[in-house]
Structures are given as structure tokens and as C-alpha cells.
N, C-alpha and C positions, 0 to 999 in steps of 0.2 A: 516135958521134953526140954533138954538143954539147947540153948541157941547161942551162936557166936556172931560177932560182927564181921562182915566181909572186909578184908584188908584193902580191897580196891574201892568199893562203892559205899561201904559202911552199913549196908542193909543187913538186918538180922536174918540168919539162916539156921536151919536145924543142924545140929552137930552129928547126931546119929542118923545113919541112912542117907547121908548126903554124899553122893559120889564125887562132888566137886570141892569138898571141904578142904581147906578152910574158907573157900570162896562160896558165894551164893549161887553161882551159875557157871556154865561153860564159858560164857562170854568173859566174865571177870577172870577166870582161870587163864584164858588165852591172852587177855590183856597183860596179866602179870608175866606170863611166859614171854610175850613179846618184849616187855621192858627188860627182862633178864637177858634175852638174846641180844638186844641192842646195847647191852652193858650200861643200862641206866642205874643199876644198883652197884654201889661201891662200898668198900669198907674203909674207915679212916686209917691212914698210915702215918706212923711217926717217922721223922727223918732219922735214918739209920747211918748217917755219915760218921766216920770214925776220925778222931783227932790223932795227932802224932803220939800223944800220951797213951791213948787206947792201944795203938799198934805196938808201942814199946812194951806195955804191960802184957799183951798177948804173947809177944816174942819171949819175954822173960819166963812166963809160965810154961810156954812150949819147951824152951831150952832146959828148964828145971826138970820137966817131965822126962826128957831124953836122957838126962844125967842119972836118973834112978835106975 
């Protein structure tokens, strides 16, 4: 039987037939859900500020598209 590590506690748990998979138990599943609800999980974000050069390049492309 294939086992996976619980992402919360690290304990091994069966993959097949486990209603809480990938977690080992309902407790770990609820802990993960609570962290998600409290916005503890985030994705890295790159700074998306535009320079004047970027804006000018976009305006040029846009105006060329309208001319066609």
C-alpha cells in the first residue's frame, strides 16, 4: 500500500482509502484549512511597477495597432 507524508505533521498515512488525503487525519486537514482561511499561505509576487519607458512602449504598440 502506498503511503504519503502528511504536509502538516509529517506522519506517514495511506494514500488509498484515506478520506483526509493528503493529510493523515481530520485534525491535520482542519489545521491546514484554518491556515488557509487566516491567509497564512501566500504566493511570491514580483514587483509589477512600470517605468516611463514601459508605458511609452505600450502606447506605441497600441497606436500602431489602431493605425492598421
